[in-house]
N, C-alpha and C positions, 0 to 999 in steps of 0.2 A: 701274736698268732703265727703258727708255722706255715711255711709255704708248702703247697702240695707238690708231689713228685709227678710231673706230667710230661708227655711227649710234645714235640712241636706241633703235630697235627691237632692235638686237643687245645693247645693255646690258640691256634689260628681259629678254630671253631668257636671258642669262647669269645674271642675278640670280635668275630663276625656277629655274634649275638648282641654284642654291645654297640653295634652300629658301624664297625670298621668295614671297609671294602678292600678286597685284594686288588692291588693295582698292577703288580707284576711278581713273577717268580724268576729269580736269577740264581742259577746253580741250586744250592740247597737252602736259600734264604727267601722267605716270603715277605713282601712289603705290603703293609696294610695302611690305609689312610682313612681318617675320620674327618669329614668336611666341617661339621659343626665345631669340633674342638680344634681343627686345623693341626692335627697331629699325624706324623708318619712314624710307624712302628716297624722294626725289622725283627723277624722271628726266624731262628735257625730251625729247619725241618730236616733232620737226619733220620732216615728210615728206622722208625721204631725206637730211637734212642731217647732216653729221658734227658730233659734240659737241665743243665747245671743250675743250682740254686741262685748263684750270683747272676747268671744270664737271665733267669726268670725274673729276678728282682729288677734288673735293668729294663726288661721288656715292660713290666708293670709301671716303672717310673716314666718310660717314654709315653705310655698310654694314659698317664695320670690316673691310675686306677689303684685302689687299695686292695689288700689281700682278701678282705671280706667280700668286696664286690666281685673280684675274680672267682672266688670259690662258689658264689651264687650262680655264676655263668657256666660253670663246668657241668 
């Protein structure tokens, strides 16, 4: 299944719907934490820029989330 082309803001919103909580923003990177999974995820949030596919794949791997699960949250 193909990865969607999305901005960092949309990724952050989708992860928040999945139960992640924003713990801090440092520069242009947002750090989200999920207490039940004990996972920390870093998402680059550059003003309106689409995240590179490799970067998005890395974010999903950090969150232990499949592409299908992520697409449902968008």
